[in-house]
C-alpha positions, 0 to 999 in steps of 0.5 A: 499500500505504501507504493499506491501514493507515489507512483499515482503522484508520480504518473499525476505531476507528469499528467500535469507536467505535459499539460501545463508545457503545452499551455506554456508553448501554445502562448510563446509560440502566440506571442512569436508571430506578432513580435518579429524580434523574438522570432528572428532571436529563435531563430537565430538560436537554431543556427538561421539568419532570417532576413526581411522576406524569410521573417514576414513567410515564416510569419505566415506560416505559424499563422495558417498553422494558428487555427490547429490541425482540423482532422477530415 
């Protein structure tokens, strides 16, 4: 019986951590859409240097994915 509580706590913690992580990531991506400097910073961290045209394309691509995935 002493093993049940830690296992249940671990499972609940993992689930809550995942949910919080998803909401945080969505919020960061939403901020990035409206802030080109943030998008440029992320690209630079990934090793890419984006010019203005590429930056606009990246913002448009992110706005196109804003609605989420739709399944048929």
